[in-house]
GUSEMAR-413166 format. One line per 10 residues: number of its first residue (from 0); for each residue x, y, z of C-alpha. Coordinates in pm, 1 decimal, padded with zeros to 6 digits. Layout:
<atoms>
NUM = X:Y:Z | ...
</atoms>
This chain:
<atoms>
0 = -01930.0:-01365.7:00991.6 | -02136.3:-01433.7:00680.9 | -01992.2:-01754.2:00528.9 | -02118.1:-01674.7:00177.4 | -02230.5:-01313.9:00117.4 | -02304.1:-01398.3:-00247.2 | -02591.6:-01623.9:-00128.8 | -02686.1:-01451.5:00196.7 | -02668.0:-01083.4:00093.8 | -02492.0:-00831.9:00314.6
10 = -02682.1:-00528.5:00439.5 | -02486.2:-00205.3:00479.9 | -02636.5:00095.7:00657.6 | -02450.9:00429.0:00677.9 | -02544.9:00727.9:00890.4 | -02371.0:01061.6:00941.4 | -02247.3:01144.5:01292.3 | -02079.7:01439.1:01462.1 | -01719.7:01502.6:01355.3 | -01484.3:01232.1:01477.9
20 = -01153.8:01384.0:01586.0 | -00951.4:01061.1:01616.1 | -01103.2:00773.6:01420.5 | -00793.7:00555.5:01476.0 | -00889.2:00532.8:01845.6 | -01188.4:00321.8:01734.8 | -00960.2:00055.3:01581.2 | -00859.8:-00267.3:01755.5 | -00531.2:-00210.2:01945.0 | -00379.5:-00549.7:01855.8
30 = -00501.5:-00566.4:01494.5 | -00601.0:-00223.0:01361.1 | -00776.3:-00191.2:01025.2 | -00706.9:00160.6:00898.4 | -00675.7:00364.5:00578.8 | -00582.3:00731.1:00613.8 | -00444.5:01028.8:00424.0 | -00444.3:01400.2:00509.4 | -00695.1:01340.3:00788.7 | -00943.5:01149.7:00571.0
40 = -00973.0:00815.5:00746.9 | -01151.8:00481.5:00730.0 | -01135.2:00248.6:01030.5 | -01285.5:-00099.6:01031.9 | -01375.6:-00337.9:01309.1 | -01496.7:-00694.8:01314.8 | -01558.1:-00903.3:01003.6 | -01889.3:-00935.7:00821.7 | -01719.4:-01130.4:00540.6 | -01370.6:-01229.9:00430.9
50 = -01231.7:-01347.1:00098.7 | -00884.6:-01503.0:00133.5 | -00694.4:-01493.7:-00191.3 | -00384.8:-01386.8:-00378.3 | -00525.4:-01340.3:-00728.2 | -00657.9:-00988.4:-00802.5 | -00887.7:-01118.2:-01079.9 | -01057.3:-01374.6:-00854.1 | -01083.0:-01114.9:-00578.3 | -01248.1:-00866.9:-00818.0
60 = -01498.9:-01129.1:-00934.2 | -01593.3:-01218.6:-00575.5 | -01644.1:-00852.8:-00484.5 | -01857.3:-00793.1:-00794.2 | -02091.7:-01075.8:-00689.4 | -02105.2:-00960.3:-00326.7 | -02180.9:-00600.3:-00427.5 | -02452.3:-00703.5:-00674.0 | -02631.2:-00904.3:-00404.2 | -02594.1:-00651.6:-00120.5
70 = -02862.2:-00423.4:00020.4 | -02720.8:-00075.3:00079.9 | -02880.0:00212.8:00271.9 | -02641.8:00507.7:00226.8 | -02785.3:00859.9:00230.4 | -02437.1:01006.7:00296.8 | -02290.4:00915.2:-00042.2 | -01926.3:01006.3:00022.1 | -01621.9:00805.7:-00088.8 | -01587.8:00527.7:00168.1
80 = -01954.8:00509.3:00273.0 | -02190.2:00217.6:00210.8 | -02053.0:-00129.9:00152.8 | -01671.5:-00122.2:00173.0 | -01397.0:-00383.7:00185.5 | -01034.3:-00334.6:00289.2 | -00773.1:-00538.7:00107.7 | -00408.5:-00637.9:00084.7 | -00264.2:-00874.3:-00174.6 | 00081.9:-01034.6:-00185.2
90 = 00349.9:-00922.0:-00426.9 | 00368.6:-01272.7:-00573.1 | 00056.9:-01495.5:-00594.0 | 00281.6:-01788.4:-00496.9 | 00353.0:-01624.9:-00159.8 | 00295.5:-01828.4:00155.1 | 00109.2:-01526.1:00296.4 | -00245.9:-01517.3:00159.9 | -00401.7:-01176.1:00117.7 | -00760.8:-01094.9:00030.8
100 = -01052.2:-00870.4:00121.2 | -01200.3:-00797.8:00464.5 | -01553.8:-00658.8:00490.5 | -01574.2:-00510.4:00842.0 | -01892.1:-00532.7:01046.6 | -01847.1:-00166.4:01144.3 | -01669.2:00120.0:00968.7 | -01596.6:00462.8:01113.7 | -01511.6:00721.5:00850.3 | -01413.5:01083.2:00815.9
110 = -01368.0:01292.9:00502.8 | -01305.8:01662.5:00546.1 | -01538.9:01788.2:00819.3 | -01795.5:01508.2:00774.5 | -01799.6:01178.6:00964.3 | -02010.5:00864.5:00947.2 | -02062.9:00513.4:01078.8 | -02150.2:00210.4:00867.1 | -02284.0:-00118.7:01001.7 | -02258.6:-00421.8:00774.2
120 = -02442.8:-00748.4:00830.8 | -02632.7:-00623.1:01134.7 | -02981.1:-00481.4:01172.6 | -03071.5:-00151.2:01332.5 | -02942.8:00203.2:01304.8 | -02562.1:00222.3:01324.2 | -02410.9:00393.7:01626.2 | -02056.6:00513.4:01686.1 | -01847.8:00242.7:01856.5 | -01661.2:00351.8:02169.0
130 = -01303.2:00467.2:02132.9 | -01049.2:00260.2:02324.6 | -00779.8:00449.8:02519.5 | -00434.5:00406.4:02370.0 | -00205.5:00162.2:02544.9 | 00137.3:00259.2:02677.7 | 00413.2:00375.4:02444.3 | 00636.2:00097.6:02318.1 | 00936.2:00059.2:02091.8 | 01082.6:-00212.0:01872.5
140 = 01419.5:-00256.4:01713.8 | 01499.5:-00396.5:01371.0 | 01829.6:-00552.4:01270.8 | 01974.9:-00727.0:00965.5 | 01742.9:-00983.0:00814.3 | 01801.0:-01267.5:00573.5 | 01975.6:-01040.0:00322.9 | 02247.5:-00834.5:00491.5 | 02377.1:-00506.0:00342.7 | 02678.0:-00691.8:00199.1
150 = 02455.1:-00968.5:00066.0 | 02229.7:-00708.9:-00093.5 | 02520.2:-00557.5:-00284.5 | 02611.3:-00905.8:-00408.7 | 02253.8:-00949.5:-00529.1 | 02269.5:-00612.9:-00707.9 | 02585.4:-00723.6:-00891.0 | 02408.3:-01040.8:-01001.9 | 02117.1:-00827.8:-01124.7 | 02355.8:-00605.6:-01322.2
160 = 02499.1:-00918.6:-01486.4 | 02146.0:-01021.9:-01587.7 | 02082.4:-00673.5:-01729.8 | 02409.4:-00686.9:-01924.6 | 02301.6:-01024.4:-02073.2 | 01972.5:-00871.8:-02183.1 | 01760.2:-01089.3:-01950.5 | 01585.3:-00781.4:-01805.7 | 01593.3:-00406.4:-01858.3 | 01521.1:-00328.5:-01493.6
170 = 01472.3:-00529.7:-01175.4 | 01368.1:-00408.2:-00830.1 | 01555.3:-00583.7:-00549.8 | 01454.2:-00563.5:-00186.0 | 01626.9:-00648.9:00138.7 | 01477.2:-00715.8:00479.4 | 01510.1:-00614.8:00844.0 | 01378.5:-00830.2:01127.8 | 01300.7:-00776.6:01494.3 | 01018.0:-00790.0:01746.3
180 = 00778.3:-00569.8:01942.4 | 00666.0:-00617.4:02303.6 | 00374.7:-00851.0:02363.6 | 00032.4:-00680.7:02357.1 | 00171.0:-00365.7:02190.1 | -00097.5:-00114.9:02091.2 | -00023.3:-00108.2:01716.8 | -00248.5:00195.5:01670.5 | 00036.7:00403.1:01810.0 | 00249.1:00313.7:01506.2
190 = -00039.2:00396.9:01272.4 | -00085.8:00736.3:01436.7 | 00287.1:00810.8:01438.3 | 00317.5:00740.0:01064.9 | 00004.9:00938.7:00978.0 | 00137.0:01236.1:01175.4 | 00491.4:01226.6:01034.2 | 00389.1:01150.5:00673.0 | 00044.4:01309.2:00620.7 | 00069.6:01310.5:00239.5
200 = 00120.7:00933.8:00217.4 | -00136.9:00655.1:00237.2 | -00117.7:00530.6:00596.9 | -00256.0:00178.4:00624.7 | -00300.4:-00111.4:00863.3 | -00444.3:-00429.1:00712.3 | -00395.3:-00780.7:00852.4 | -00086.7:-00678.9:01051.1 | 00072.8:-00489.2:00761.0 | 00133.5:-00130.6:00877.9
210 = 00297.0:00144.3:00677.4 | 00288.5:00483.2:00506.3 | 00317.0:00449.4:00129.6 | 00392.5:00747.3:-00096.6 | 00291.3:00555.1:-00409.9 | -00064.3:00549.4:-00541.5 | -00133.4:00238.4:-00744.7 | -00473.2:00359.9:-00865.7 | -00778.2:00550.9:-00743.0 | -01124.6:00542.4:-00896.4
220 = -01389.5:00798.8:-00807.1 | -01707.0:00853.0:-01005.8 | -01554.9:00704.8:-01319.2 | -01230.6:00903.1:-01304.4 | -00907.6:00705.4:-01279.2 | -00593.1:00862.3:-01134.3 | -00253.0:00717.2:-01060.8 | 00087.5:00843.8:-00951.2 | 00407.3:00671.4:-01059.4 | 00714.2:00700.6:-00837.9
230 = 01054.5:00574.6:-00950.3 | 01390.5:00739.2:-00890.3 | 01490.8:00837.1:-00536.8 | 01733.6:01070.6:-00362.3 | 01788.0:01137.9:00008.0 | 01692.4:01483.9:00136.0 | 01979.0:01726.2:00195.0 | 02099.3:01831.7:00538.1 | 02020.3:02200.1:00472.5 | 01830.6:02408.3:00215.6
240 = 02120.1:02432.2:-00030.7 | 02203.8:02061.7:-00012.7 | 01834.3:01976.6:-00045.4 | 01798.2:02186.8:-00360.8 | 02111.3:02026.9:-00504.9 | 01979.9:01677.1:-00426.5 | 01653.1:01753.0:-00603.7 | 01835.5:01889.7:-00907.6 | 02068.4:01588.0:-00928.5 | 01768.8:01356.4:-00922.5
250 = 01579.8:01553.2:-01187.8 | 01879.3:01541.6:-01425.2 | 02004.7:01188.8:-01350.7 | 02000.4:00977.4:-01667.2 | 01989.8:00657.4:-01460.6 | 01691.9:00773.9:-01252.8 | 01506.7:00917.1:-01553.5 | 01546.6:00585.3:-01737.9 | 01418.9:00394.3:-01435.6 | 01123.3:00633.2:-01411.8
260 = 01028.2:00596.6:-01777.6 | 01022.0:00216.5:-01741.5 | 00770.6:00255.6:-01459.3 | 00551.9:00512.8:-01638.1 | 00538.0:00306.1:-01955.3 | 00431.1:-00007.9:-01767.6 | 00146.3:00175.5:-01589.2 | 00008.7:00345.5:-01900.9 | 00024.5:00022.5:-02102.4 | -00169.8:-00162.5:-01832.2
270 = -00438.8:00105.2:-01791.9 | -00519.2:00179.1:-02156.3 | -00745.6:-00124.2:-02216.2 | -00968.4:-00014.3:-01925.6 | -00978.0:00362.4:-01981.3 | -01057.7:00639.7:-02224.9 | -00867.2:00965.1:-02270.5 | -00574.2:00851.1:-02057.6 | -00316.1:01127.7:-02030.7 | 00008.7:01166.8:-01835.9
280 = 00250.6:01451.6:-01783.5 | 00535.7:01455.0:-02036.6 | 00802.0:01514.8:-01772.6 | 00822.5:01391.8:-01411.1 | 00828.0:01631.5:-01118.9 | 01026.9:01607.2:-00795.6 | 00802.0:01496.3:-00510.6 | 00927.9:01609.3:-00169.5 | 00870.7:01381.8:00129.3 | 01014.0:01426.2:00479.7
290 = 01300.6:01183.8:00413.0 | 01342.2:01157.2:00032.2 | 01285.6:01311.4:-00307.5 | 01107.3:01098.2:-00569.3 | 01059.8:01145.4:-00941.8 | 00681.3:01139.1:-00989.3 | 00438.9:01138.3:-01281.5 | 00059.0:01170.6:-01251.5 | -00184.2:01020.1:-01502.3 | -00562.5:01048.5:-01535.7
300 = -00830.1:00884.9:-01750.0 | -01194.4:00780.4:-01763.7 | -01287.8:00426.7:-01657.2 | -01498.8:00213.9:-01886.8 | -01837.2:00119.3:-01739.7 | -01766.0:-00251.8:-01692.7 | -01451.0:-00221.3:-01479.4 | -01375.4:-00155.3:-01112.4 | -01078.5:-00039.2:-00908.2 | -00988.9:-00403.2:-00839.5
310 = -00983.6:-00480.8:-01212.2 | -00726.3:-00203.9:-01251.3 | -00528.7:-00335.1:-00954.2 | -00509.1:-00671.7:-01129.0 | -00398.7:-00512.5:-01454.8 | -00136.1:-00287.6:-01294.9 | 00026.0:-00515.6:-01040.5 | 00317.5:-00559.9:-01033.0 | 00434.5:-00234.5:-01187.3 | 00788.5:-00179.1:-01307.5
320 = 00836.4:00037.1:-00996.7 | 00827.1:-00271.2:-00770.0 | 00918.2:-00559.5:-01003.9 | 01099.7:-00444.3:-01316.3 | 01066.2:-00504.8:-01686.3 | 00983.2:-00729.8:-01862.7 | 00758.3:-00825.1:-01571.4 | 00776.8:-01204.8:-01594.8 | 01155.1:-01209.4:-01630.8 | 01201.1:-00955.6:-01350.4
330 = 00977.0:-01156.5:-01117.6 | 01171.7:-01473.2:-01191.7 | 01501.2:-01294.6:-01120.8 | 01363.1:-01155.1:-00793.6 | 01270.5:-01508.1:-00690.3 | 01630.3:-01620.7:-00746.7 | 01807.7:-01323.8:-00586.6 | 01585.9:-01247.0:-00286.2 | 01620.3:-01522.1:-00020.1 | 01282.7:-01446.0:00141.3
340 = 00910.3:-01425.0:00072.3 | 00805.0:-01060.0:00032.4 | 00452.7:-01138.9:00153.4 | 00233.9:-00832.2:00099.9 | 00527.9:-00590.5:00084.1 | 00511.2:-00410.7:-00255.7 | 00168.6:-00562.6:-00319.6 | -00161.1:-00371.0:-00353.4 | -00328.0:-00235.9:-00037.9 | -00642.9:-00026.5:-00015.6
350 = -01022.3:-00033.4:-00018.6 | -01312.1:-00071.0:-00263.1 | -01684.7:00010.4:-00241.6 | -01994.1:-00139.4:-00401.6 | -01969.5:00095.5:-00702.2 | -01619.4:-00026.2:-00782.1 | -01463.8:00299.5:-00662.6 | -01167.4:00286.3:-00428.0 | -00817.0:00391.9:-00333.4 | -00521.8:00154.7:-00373.2
360 = -00155.2:00209.8:-00298.4 | 00155.7:-00003.8:-00327.3 | 00250.7:-00139.2:00016.0 | 00584.6:00036.6:00070.1 | 00754.5:00188.5:00379.3 | 00583.0:-00078.6:00585.4 | 00634.5:-00363.5:00832.1 | 00452.3:-00690.7:00883.0 | 00356.5:-00777.0:01243.1 | 00282.3:-01121.5:01385.8
370 = 00142.7:-01363.4:01435.9 | 00246.7:-01442.4:01793.1 | 00115.5:-01645.7:02083.4 | -00032.2:-01505.8:02407.3 | 00233.2:-01320.7:02605.2 | 00495.9:-01361.4:02332.1 | 00685.0:-01081.0:02163.9 | 00541.7:-00990.8:01823.4 | 00770.5:-01067.5:01527.6 | 00827.3:-00774.1:01291.3
380 = 00970.4:-00784.3:00937.9 | 01025.2:-00480.7:00714.8 | 01140.2:-00458.2:00353.0 | 01277.5:-00185.4:00127.0 | 01396.1:-00203.2:-00231.7 | 01565.3:-00013.8:-00512.0 | 01532.9:-00023.3:-00888.8 | 01838.5:-00169.0:-01060.1 | 01914.3:-00061.0:-01417.2 | 02229.6:-00046.5:-01626.3
390 = 02471.9:00188.4:-01450.6 | 02342.0:00120.5:-01098.7 | 02605.0:00119.7:-00823.4 | 02559.1:-00158.9:-00562.1 | 02660.5:00052.6:-00264.2 | 02443.9:00345.9:-00372.8 | 02142.4:00117.2:-00414.6 | 02199.1:-00031.4:-00069.7 | 02212.8:00318.8:00079.1 | 01886.6:00401.0:-00100.3
400 = 01714.5:00112.3:00078.8 | 01848.8:00246.2:00408.1 | 01677.1:00579.1:00341.1 | 01353.4:00399.8:00253.1 | 01361.7:00204.5:00579.1 | 01371.8:00526.7:00779.0 | 00995.6:00596.6:00813.5 | 00926.5:00259.9:00976.4 | 01254.1:00234.8:01170.4 | 01215.8:00586.0:01314.5
410 = 00850.8:00530.6:01404.2 | 00927.2:00199.8:01576.6 | 01203.8:00361.8:01779.1
</atoms>
């Protein structure tokens, strides 16, 4: 691994290859590095460079220096080719779990019907690494964590008291589940299961954090910035009529619409200093996922020339959708009411290239694996949260977290 790619420049060489049907099979079974949506996939292996950090601004500065020094040979020119880093950052920079950027030594990519291989930090023409057969099927169980369902409702009541005092307008409270997976589990199976069940989400595996997030934090492509804000949730109905009724209740719920507007306002306020012609839909739409309905609003703008996707990540995180508003007060309240470290749950996860383009989501519907010793079961922790505003009902909010746990819990089972 290059100890200082700002002084010893990285060399990235990309070449197109025949269509890769299952790029995830090229990932490391015990520690996959994957980013996927609707079949478009990036898979990394090895480490040409690594920047450990929790501060998005410092991470963006490091990547800017690395990219400026790098030598890039990329005749393919698709999103995800050339010099690319995968990243995950913690929800709170004070977290004991350090995030950062990983620059793989090899990247296998697919977008549409085109595939490629990138070698970073090595000489010679890149070749497709061999796929590794999937290990046996495995399952894991999750049970109550530090904050039980009853304890979560107590925390929600405390949050409602803080809202009534005027300390915050909204706060997002999470609870946890904990368990373990068999030793030497092939974690690619979980990645593939989530990508298959939730193709419209961002499926990711970075540093043991594996999930399928429905929420785009920000994407940058050729100077165009797009984001999708999700806030306000309802469980899917048992049949077509119940499902339609659930969607309608969500779309007309004053509580959910208020929560959604908090989130939209925080995103637009954060993006405006970095963009031109930023526009958002006036009304949210109901986004249908296999297990829930979400209120969603899309926004789009033009990035100024001096900024990158990571600069926007730093400006946006944490959004009102995962922290609350005002941000500082909500974060402080979360620290008092949540008896655990969120780690990278609800933090930014994604990738960035040498041009500053990239795709970043909020790490939701996910679980953190490991670390564990040789032959030991792998510890697993999952989190899910709900936005608390005036009028929230503690039991209803707890049930909302149960619905949000379902993608990971079902896939692990």
